[in-house]
Every structure is written in C-alpha cells, then in structure tokens.
Backbone atoms as SQL, in Angstrom:
CREATE TABLE atoms (id INTEGER PRIMARY KEY, chain TEXT, resi INTEGER, resn TEXT, atom TEXT, x REAL, y REAL, z REAL);
INSERT INTO atoms VALUES
  (1, 'A', 1, 'MET', 'N', -41.339, -13.658, 290.256),
  (2, 'A', 1, 'MET', 'CA', -40.824, -14.159, 291.411),
  (3, 'A', 1, 'MET', 'C', -40.641, -13.133, 292.537),
  (4, 'A', 2, 'ARG', 'N', -40.949, -13.510, 293.659),
  (5, 'A', 2, 'ARG', 'CA', -40.972, -12.609, 294.928),
  (6, 'A', 2, 'ARG', 'C', -39.492, -12.745, 295.546),
  (7, 'A', 3, 'GLU', 'N', -38.921, -11.677, 295.747),
  (8, 'A', 3, 'GLU', 'CA', -37.545, -11.678, 296.400),
  (9, 'A', 3, 'GLU', 'C', -37.627, -10.662, 297.600),
  (10, 'A', 4, 'VAL', 'N', -37.114, -11.000, 298.692),
  (11, 'A', 4, 'VAL', 'CA', -36.874, -10.205, 299.838),
  (12, 'A', 4, 'VAL', 'C', -35.481, -10.376, 300.324),
  (13, 'A', 5, 'GLN', 'N', -34.968, -9.293, 301.087),
  (14, 'A', 5, 'GLN', 'CA', -33.688, -9.368, 301.630),
  (15, 'A', 5, 'GLN', 'C', -33.586, -10.349, 302.820),
  (16, 'A', 6, 'SER', 'N', -32.436, -10.865, 303.191),
  (17, 'A', 6, 'SER', 'CA', -32.348, -11.728, 304.323),
  (18, 'A', 6, 'SER', 'C', -32.503, -10.719, 305.647),
  (19, 'A', 7, 'LEU', 'N', -32.691, -11.364, 306.751),
  (20, 'A', 7, 'LEU', 'CA', -33.123, -10.669, 307.935),
  (21, 'A', 7, 'LEU', 'C', -32.233, -11.281, 309.037),
  (22, 'A', 8, 'GLU', 'N', -31.640, -10.546, 309.857),
  (23, 'A', 8, 'GLU', 'CA', -30.911, -10.973, 310.997),
  (24, 'A', 8, 'GLU', 'C', -31.252, -10.082, 312.215),
  (25, 'A', 9, 'THR', 'N', -31.823, -10.511, 313.259),
  (26, 'A', 9, 'THR', 'CA', -32.137, -9.860, 314.524),
  (27, 'A', 9, 'THR', 'C', -31.046, -10.233, 315.510),
  (28, 'A', 10, 'ASP', 'N', -30.541, -9.208, 316.214),
  (29, 'A', 10, 'ASP', 'CA', -29.537, -9.418, 317.280),
  (30, 'A', 10, 'ASP', 'C', -30.185, -10.357, 318.376),
  (31, 'A', 11, 'ARG', 'N', -29.560, -11.498, 318.447),
  (32, 'A', 11, 'ARG', 'CA', -30.183, -12.439, 319.462),
  (33, 'A', 11, 'ARG', 'C', -29.883, -12.051, 320.942),
  (34, 'A', 12, 'ASN', 'N', -29.156, -10.959, 321.116),
  (35, 'A', 12, 'ASN', 'CA', -28.807, -10.567, 322.450),
  (36, 'A', 12, 'ASN', 'C', -29.559, -9.218, 322.839),
  (37, 'A', 13, 'CYS', 'N', -30.459, -8.761, 321.923),
  (38, 'A', 13, 'CYS', 'CA', -31.292, -7.621, 322.316),
  (39, 'A', 13, 'CYS', 'C', -32.257, -7.981, 323.319),
  (40, 'A', 14, 'ASP', 'N', -32.729, -6.975, 324.097),
  (41, 'A', 14, 'ASP', 'CA', -33.665, -7.338, 325.174),
  (42, 'A', 14, 'ASP', 'C', -34.891, -7.879, 324.712),
  (43, 'A', 15, 'PHE', 'N', -35.502, -7.620, 323.578),
  (44, 'A', 15, 'PHE', 'CA', -36.773, -8.147, 323.073),
  (45, 'A', 15, 'PHE', 'C', -36.578, -9.681, 322.832),
  (46, 'A', 16, 'VAL', 'N', -35.491, -9.991, 322.143),
  (47, 'A', 16, 'VAL', 'CA', -35.282, -11.345, 321.807),
  (48, 'A', 16, 'VAL', 'C', -34.980, -12.167, 323.045),
  (49, 'A', 17, 'ARG', 'N', -34.306, -11.719, 323.992),
  (50, 'A', 17, 'ARG', 'CA', -34.002, -12.502, 325.175),
  (51, 'A', 17, 'ARG', 'C', -35.290, -12.636, 325.969),
  (52, 'A', 18, 'ALA', 'N', -36.075, -11.629, 326.018),
  (53, 'A', 18, 'ALA', 'CA', -37.429, -11.706, 326.844),
  (54, 'A', 18, 'ALA', 'C', -38.310, -12.832, 326.064),
  (55, 'A', 19, 'PHE', 'N', -38.268, -12.706, 324.745),
  (56, 'A', 19, 'PHE', 'CA', -39.178, -13.525, 323.952),
  (57, 'A', 19, 'PHE', 'C', -38.713, -15.063, 324.149),
  (58, 'A', 20, 'CYS', 'N', -37.407, -15.298, 324.054),
  (59, 'A', 20, 'CYS', 'CA', -36.913, -16.640, 324.291),
  (60, 'A', 20, 'CYS', 'C', -37.228, -17.091, 325.747),
  (61, 'A', 21, 'SER', 'N', -37.018, -16.191, 326.696),
  (62, 'A', 21, 'SER', 'CA', -37.299, -16.523, 328.088),
  (63, 'A', 21, 'SER', 'C', -38.687, -16.959, 328.309),
  (64, 'A', 22, 'SER', 'N', -39.627, -16.298, 327.657),
  (65, 'A', 22, 'SER', 'CA', -41.031, -16.732, 327.744),
  (66, 'A', 22, 'SER', 'C', -41.332, -18.129, 327.240),
  (67, 'A', 23, 'LEU', 'N', -40.409, -18.606, 326.357),
  (68, 'A', 23, 'LEU', 'CA', -40.478, -19.995, 325.867),
  (69, 'A', 23, 'LEU', 'C', -39.626, -20.966, 326.620),
  (70, 'A', 24, 'GLY', 'N', -38.880, -20.559, 327.577),
  (71, 'A', 24, 'GLY', 'CA', -37.975, -21.302, 328.388),
  (72, 'A', 24, 'GLY', 'C', -36.769, -21.774, 327.655),
  (73, 'A', 25, 'THR', 'N', -36.243, -20.853, 326.892),
  (74, 'A', 25, 'THR', 'CA', -35.105, -21.192, 326.038),
  (75, 'A', 25, 'THR', 'C', -34.085, -19.933, 325.850),
  (76, 'A', 26, 'ASP', 'N', -32.940, -20.170, 325.569),
  (77, 'A', 26, 'ASP', 'CA', -32.049, -19.048, 325.202),
  (78, 'A', 26, 'ASP', 'C', -31.475, -19.300, 323.868),
  (79, 'A', 27, 'GLU', 'N', -32.110, -20.259, 323.137),
  (80, 'A', 27, 'GLU', 'CA', -31.638, -20.552, 321.727),
  (81, 'A', 27, 'GLU', 'C', -32.392, -19.790, 320.646),
  (82, 'A', 28, 'THR', 'N', -31.650, -19.504, 319.646),
  (83, 'A', 28, 'THR', 'CA', -32.382, -18.958, 318.425),
  (84, 'A', 28, 'THR', 'C', -31.730, -19.780, 317.363),
  (85, 'A', 29, 'SER', 'N', -32.367, -19.629, 316.077),
  (86, 'A', 29, 'SER', 'CA', -31.843, -20.429, 314.981),
  (87, 'A', 29, 'SER', 'C', -32.380, -19.611, 313.652),
  (88, 'A', 30, 'ALA', 'N', -31.675, -19.946, 312.579),
  (89, 'A', 30, 'ALA', 'CA', -31.967, -19.376, 311.340),
  (90, 'A', 30, 'ALA', 'C', -33.017, -20.222, 310.618),
  (91, 'A', 31, 'VAL', 'N', -33.866, -19.673, 309.770),
  (92, 'A', 31, 'VAL', 'CA', -34.820, -20.385, 308.994),
  (93, 'A', 31, 'VAL', 'C', -34.463, -20.202, 307.506),
  (94, 'A', 32, 'GLY', 'N', -34.740, -21.183, 306.662),
  (95, 'A', 32, 'GLY', 'CA', -34.418, -21.077, 305.325),
  (96, 'A', 32, 'GLY', 'C', -35.527, -20.871, 304.265),
  (97, 'A', 33, 'PHE', 'N', -36.484, -20.041, 304.717),
  (98, 'A', 33, 'PHE', 'CA', -37.642, -19.750, 303.866),
  (99, 'A', 33, 'PHE', 'C', -37.974, -18.335, 303.967),
  (100, 'A', 34, 'THR', 'N', -38.806, -17.838, 303.120),
  (101, 'A', 34, 'THR', 'CA', -39.166, -16.431, 303.082),
  (102, 'A', 34, 'THR', 'C', -40.236, -16.179, 304.012),
  (103, 'A', 35, 'THR', 'N', -40.250, -14.980, 304.665),
  (104, 'A', 35, 'THR', 'CA', -41.289, -14.548, 305.426),
  (105, 'A', 35, 'THR', 'C', -41.456, -13.034, 305.169),
  (106, 'A', 36, 'ASP', 'N', -42.443, -12.361, 305.776),
  (107, 'A', 36, 'ASP', 'CA', -42.636, -10.988, 305.650),
  (108, 'A', 36, 'ASP', 'C', -41.745, -10.099, 306.637),
  (109, 'A', 37, 'GLY', 'N', -40.924, -10.827, 307.445),
  (110, 'A', 37, 'GLY', 'CA', -40.191, -10.274, 308.463),
  (111, 'A', 37, 'GLY', 'C', -39.184, -9.182, 307.947),
  (112, 'A', 38, 'PRO', 'N', -38.490, -9.316, 306.741),
  (113, 'A', 38, 'PRO', 'CA', -37.679, -8.240, 306.290),
  (114, 'A', 38, 'PRO', 'C', -38.350, -6.965, 305.998),
  (115, 'A', 39, 'HIS', 'N', -39.651, -7.045, 305.672),
  (116, 'A', 39, 'HIS', 'CA', -40.475, -5.847, 305.380),
  (117, 'A', 39, 'HIS', 'C', -40.615, -4.975, 306.684),
  (118, 'A', 40, 'PHE', 'N', -40.603, -5.650, 307.826),
  (119, 'A', 40, 'PHE', 'CA', -40.854, -4.941, 309.068),
  (120, 'A', 40, 'PHE', 'C', -39.427, -4.416, 309.688),
  (121, 'A', 41, 'ALA', 'N', -38.358, -4.881, 309.175),
  (122, 'A', 41, 'ALA', 'CA', -37.044, -4.553, 309.726),
  (123, 'A', 41, 'ALA', 'C', -36.817, -3.104, 309.508),
  (124, 'A', 42, 'SER', 'N', -37.448, -2.367, 308.503),
  (125, 'A', 42, 'SER', 'CA', -37.291, -0.983, 308.278),
  (126, 'A', 42, 'SER', 'C', -37.921, -0.144, 309.288),
  (127, 'A', 43, 'LEU', 'N', -38.721, -0.769, 310.110),
  (128, 'A', 43, 'LEU', 'CA', -39.359, -0.093, 311.320),
  (129, 'A', 43, 'LEU', 'C', -38.381, 0.061, 312.547),
  (130, 'A', 44, 'ASP', 'N', -37.117, -0.437, 312.307),
  (131, 'A', 44, 'ASP', 'CA', -36.081, -0.378, 313.462),
  (132, 'A', 44, 'ASP', 'C', -36.568, -1.137, 314.678),
  (133, 'A', 45, 'ALA', 'N', -37.391, -2.071, 314.574),
  (134, 'A', 45, 'ALA', 'CA', -37.849, -2.871, 315.724),
  (135, 'A', 45, 'ALA', 'C', -37.320, -4.343, 315.489),
  (136, 'A', 46, 'PRO', 'N', -37.031, -4.944, 316.565),
  (137, 'A', 46, 'PRO', 'CA', -36.617, -6.387, 316.427),
  (138, 'A', 46, 'PRO', 'C', -37.739, -7.285, 315.836),
  (139, 'A', 47, 'VAL', 'N', -37.245, -8.186, 314.954),
  (140, 'A', 47, 'VAL', 'CA', -38.322, -9.090, 314.385),
  (141, 'A', 47, 'VAL', 'C', -37.955, -10.459, 314.671),
  (142, 'A', 48, 'VAL', 'N', -38.887, -11.223, 315.162),
  (143, 'A', 48, 'VAL', 'CA', -38.663, -12.664, 315.489),
  (144, 'A', 48, 'VAL', 'C', -39.698, -13.459, 314.648),
  (145, 'A', 49, 'ILE', 'N', -39.179, -14.510, 313.951),
  (146, 'A', 49, 'ILE', 'CA', -40.064, -15.402, 313.235),
  (147, 'A', 49, 'ILE', 'C', -40.357, -16.560, 314.138),
  (148, 'A', 50, 'PHE', 'N', -41.648, -16.779, 314.370),
  (149, 'A', 50, 'PHE', 'CA', -42.001, -17.820, 315.328),
  (150, 'A', 50, 'PHE', 'C', -43.449, -18.313, 314.950),
  (151, 'A', 51, 'GLY', 'N', -43.546, -19.694, 314.981),
  (152, 'A', 51, 'GLY', 'CA', -44.857, -20.257, 314.764),
  (153, 'A', 51, 'GLY', 'C', -44.801, -21.790, 314.828),
  (154, 'A', 52, 'PRO', 'N', -45.953, -22.442, 314.811),
  (155, 'A', 52, 'PRO', 'CA', -45.949, -23.868, 314.854),
  (156, 'A', 52, 'PRO', 'C', -45.582, -24.590, 313.614),
  (157, 'A', 53, 'GLY', 'N', -45.220, -25.867, 313.824),
  (158, 'A', 53, 'GLY', 'CA', -44.788, -26.641, 312.602),
  (159, 'A', 53, 'GLY', 'C', -43.432, -26.865, 312.567),
  (160, 'A', 54, 'LYS', 'N', -42.944, -27.547, 311.679),
  (161, 'A', 54, 'LYS', 'CA', -41.519, -28.044, 311.460),
  (162, 'A', 54, 'LYS', 'C', -41.039, -27.174, 310.299),
  (163, 'A', 55, 'PRO', 'N', -39.924, -26.427, 310.447),
  (164, 'A', 55, 'PRO', 'CA', -39.452, -25.697, 309.346),
  (165, 'A', 55, 'PRO', 'C', -39.217, -26.285, 308.084),
  (166, 'A', 56, 'GLN', 'N', -38.737, -27.576, 308.165),
  (167, 'A', 56, 'GLN', 'CA', -38.485, -28.309, 306.846),
  (168, 'A', 56, 'GLN', 'C', -39.732, -28.602, 306.014),
  (169, 'A', 57, 'LEU', 'N', -40.909, -28.410, 306.600),
  (170, 'A', 57, 'LEU', 'CA', -42.212, -28.496, 305.853),
  (171, 'A', 57, 'LEU', 'C', -42.913, -27.144, 305.342),
  (172, 'A', 58, 'CYS', 'N', -42.239, -26.093, 305.818),
  (173, 'A', 58, 'CYS', 'CA', -42.861, -24.837, 305.496),
  (174, 'A', 58, 'CYS', 'C', -42.694, -24.516, 303.982),
  (175, 'A', 59, 'HIS', 'N', -43.794, -23.919, 303.471),
  (176, 'A', 59, 'HIS', 'CA', -43.866, -23.446, 302.065),
  (177, 'A', 59, 'HIS', 'C', -43.449, -24.507, 301.001),
  (178, 'A', 60, 'LYS', 'N', -43.976, -25.700, 301.251),
  (179, 'A', 60, 'LYS', 'CA', -43.840, -26.863, 300.345),
  (180, 'A', 60, 'LYS', 'C', -45.249, -27.163, 299.772),
  (181, 'A', 61, 'PRO', 'N', -45.318, -27.832, 298.691),
  (182, 'A', 61, 'PRO', 'CA', -46.515, -28.188, 298.089),
  (183, 'A', 61, 'PRO', 'C', -47.486, -29.091, 299.060),
  (184, 'A', 62, 'ASP', 'N', -46.778, -29.886, 299.878),
  (185, 'A', 62, 'ASP', 'CA', -47.552, -30.712, 300.749),
  (186, 'A', 62, 'ASP', 'C', -47.383, -30.294, 302.265),
  (187, 'A', 63, 'GLU', 'N', -47.237, -28.956, 302.475),
  (188, 'A', 63, 'GLU', 'CA', -47.077, -28.415, 303.804),
  (189, 'A', 63, 'GLU', 'C', -48.252, -28.815, 304.706),
  (190, 'A', 64, 'TYR', 'N', -47.839, -29.074, 305.900),
  (191, 'A', 64, 'TYR', 'CA', -48.935, -29.334, 306.917),
  (192, 'A', 64, 'TYR', 'C', -48.336, -29.146, 308.312),
  (193, 'A', 65, 'ILE', 'N', -49.271, -28.954, 309.234),
  (194, 'A', 65, 'ILE', 'CA', -48.847, -28.775, 310.695),
  (195, 'A', 65, 'ILE', 'C', -49.597, -29.808, 311.534),
  (196, 'A', 66, 'GLU', 'N', -48.887, -30.582, 312.380),
  (197, 'A', 66, 'GLU', 'CA', -49.470, -31.407, 313.328),
  (198, 'A', 66, 'GLU', 'C', -50.331, -30.744, 314.314),
  (199, 'A', 67, 'ILE', 'N', -51.436, -31.329, 314.687),
  (200, 'A', 67, 'ILE', 'CA', -52.349, -30.767, 315.695),
  (201, 'A', 67, 'ILE', 'C', -51.557, -30.598, 317.052),
  (202, 'A', 68, 'SER', 'N', -50.726, -31.376, 317.365),
  (203, 'A', 68, 'SER', 'CA', -49.918, -31.327, 318.618),
  (204, 'A', 68, 'SER', 'C', -48.993, -30.026, 318.560),
  (205, 'A', 69, 'ASP', 'N', -48.466, -29.690, 317.370),
  (206, 'A', 69, 'ASP', 'CA', -47.707, -28.537, 317.334),
  (207, 'A', 69, 'ASP', 'C', -48.558, -27.237, 317.385),
  (208, 'A', 70, 'VAL', 'N', -49.718, -27.265, 316.915),
  (209, 'A', 70, 'VAL', 'CA', -50.728, -26.138, 317.067),
  (210, 'A', 70, 'VAL', 'C', -51.072, -25.966, 318.492),
  (211, 'A', 71, 'GLU', 'N', -51.320, -27.073, 319.215),
  (212, 'A', 71, 'GLU', 'CA', -51.629, -27.010, 320.655),
  (213, 'A', 71, 'GLU', 'C', -50.445, -26.487, 321.452),
  (214, 'A', 72, 'LYS', 'N', -49.341, -26.905, 321.180),
  (215, 'A', 72, 'LYS', 'CA', -48.169, -26.456, 321.899),
  (216, 'A', 72, 'LYS', 'C', -47.979, -24.881, 321.603),
  (217, 'A', 73, 'ALA', 'N', -48.178, -24.520, 320.351),
  (218, 'A', 73, 'ALA', 'CA', -48.009, -23.134, 320.042),
  (219, 'A', 73, 'ALA', 'C', -48.950, -22.254, 320.738),
  (220, 'A', 74, 'ALA', 'N', -50.270, -22.668, 321.008),
  (221, 'A', 74, 'ALA', 'CA', -51.228, -21.922, 321.724),
  (222, 'A', 74, 'ALA', 'C', -50.730, -21.596, 323.106),
  (223, 'A', 75, 'GLY', 'N', -50.118, -22.603, 323.722),
  (224, 'A', 75, 'GLY', 'CA', -49.541, -22.376, 325.030),
  (225, 'A', 75, 'GLY', 'C', -48.294, -21.482, 324.973),
  (226, 'A', 76, 'ASP', 'N', -47.436, -21.598, 323.945),
  (227, 'A', 76, 'ASP', 'CA', -46.383, -20.709, 323.776),
  (228, 'A', 76, 'ASP', 'C', -46.775, -19.240, 323.553),
  (229, 'A', 77, 'TYR', 'N', -47.834, -19.006, 322.754),
  (230, 'A', 77, 'TYR', 'CA', -48.316, -17.713, 322.515),
  (231, 'A', 77, 'TYR', 'C', -48.863, -17.027, 323.714),
  (232, 'A', 78, 'GLU', 'N', -49.449, -17.855, 324.577),
  (233, 'A', 78, 'GLU', 'CA', -50.049, -17.467, 325.888),
  (234, 'A', 78, 'GLU', 'C', -48.829, -16.995, 326.749),
  (235, 'A', 79, 'ASN', 'N', -47.787, -17.696, 326.838),
  (236, 'A', 79, 'ASN', 'CA', -46.647, -17.409, 327.599),
  (237, 'A', 79, 'ASN', 'C', -45.992, -16.140, 327.085),
  (238, 'A', 80, 'ILE', 'N', -45.931, -15.924, 325.749),
  (239, 'A', 80, 'ILE', 'CA', -45.263, -14.710, 325.244),
  (240, 'A', 80, 'ILE', 'C', -46.050, -13.549, 325.561),
  (241, 'A', 81, 'ILE', 'N', -47.405, -13.649, 325.361),
  (242, 'A', 81, 'ILE', 'CA', -48.301, -12.464, 325.737),
  (243, 'A', 81, 'ILE', 'C', -48.169, -12.079, 327.278),
  (244, 'A', 82, 'LEU', 'N', -48.198, -13.149, 328.119),
  (245, 'A', 82, 'LEU', 'CA', -48.142, -12.816, 329.553),
  (246, 'A', 82, 'LEU', 'C', -46.845, -12.181, 329.905),
  (247, 'A', 83, 'LYS', 'N', -45.740, -12.597, 329.174),
  (248, 'A', 83, 'LYS', 'CA', -44.460, -11.999, 329.457),
  (249, 'A', 83, 'LYS', 'C', -44.353, -10.552, 329.147),
  (250, 'A', 84, 'PHE', 'N', -44.978, -10.149, 328.065),
  (251, 'A', 84, 'PHE', 'CA', -44.929, -8.776, 327.603),
  (252, 'A', 84, 'PHE', 'C', -45.991, -7.912, 328.132),
  (253, 'A', 85, 'LEU', 'N', -47.056, -8.506, 328.776),
  (254, 'A', 85, 'LEU', 'CA', -48.067, -7.778, 329.401),
  (255, 'A', 85, 'LEU', 'C', -47.901, -7.563, 330.894),
  (256, 'A', 86, 'GLY', 'N', -47.122, -8.542, 331.387),
  (257, 'A', 86, 'GLY', 'CA', -46.862, -8.673, 332.812),
  (258, 'A', 86, 'GLY', 'C', -46.007, -7.626, 333.295);
C-alpha cells in the first residue's frame, strides 16, 4: 500500500493567489485523494493540485473525464501560463 503525508499549501501565499487569479477565483478547496504533491513539498515551494474532471470520480475503478472538462482545462492552463509568463 502506498502512503503519503497530507499536504496543505497556504492559500494566502503569492503563488496561490496568482494561480487562483488566473482562473478568476479566490477559492481553494481540499481534495480527498492521493497525489504526488506531498513529495514536492520538501522543495519548500508552494504546491497546487489542479486538473480537469470531478474530484469525486478521481482514482476510482470507473474514473473518467468529460470532454467538456478537458476543453475547459485547456483554456485554464493557457490562462495560468500567461499569468506567470506575463
């Protein structure tokens, strides 16, 4: 069984605020599934878990992502990249 520590990133740090701003939101939320994020926390850099799909479907035997969610994510990723490169 694979186990990792929980992860919490300060929602008020500059990176998280800029990331959320690029998506037009100031909201963050917790997720109830495992990611590789905790492994990156040791780098002392903020970690944000973000991607297409519905969290309640993640890491399930019948996991899937709606095409419309993938299309929205493509636009979101573009906005994120432009925010940090701009």
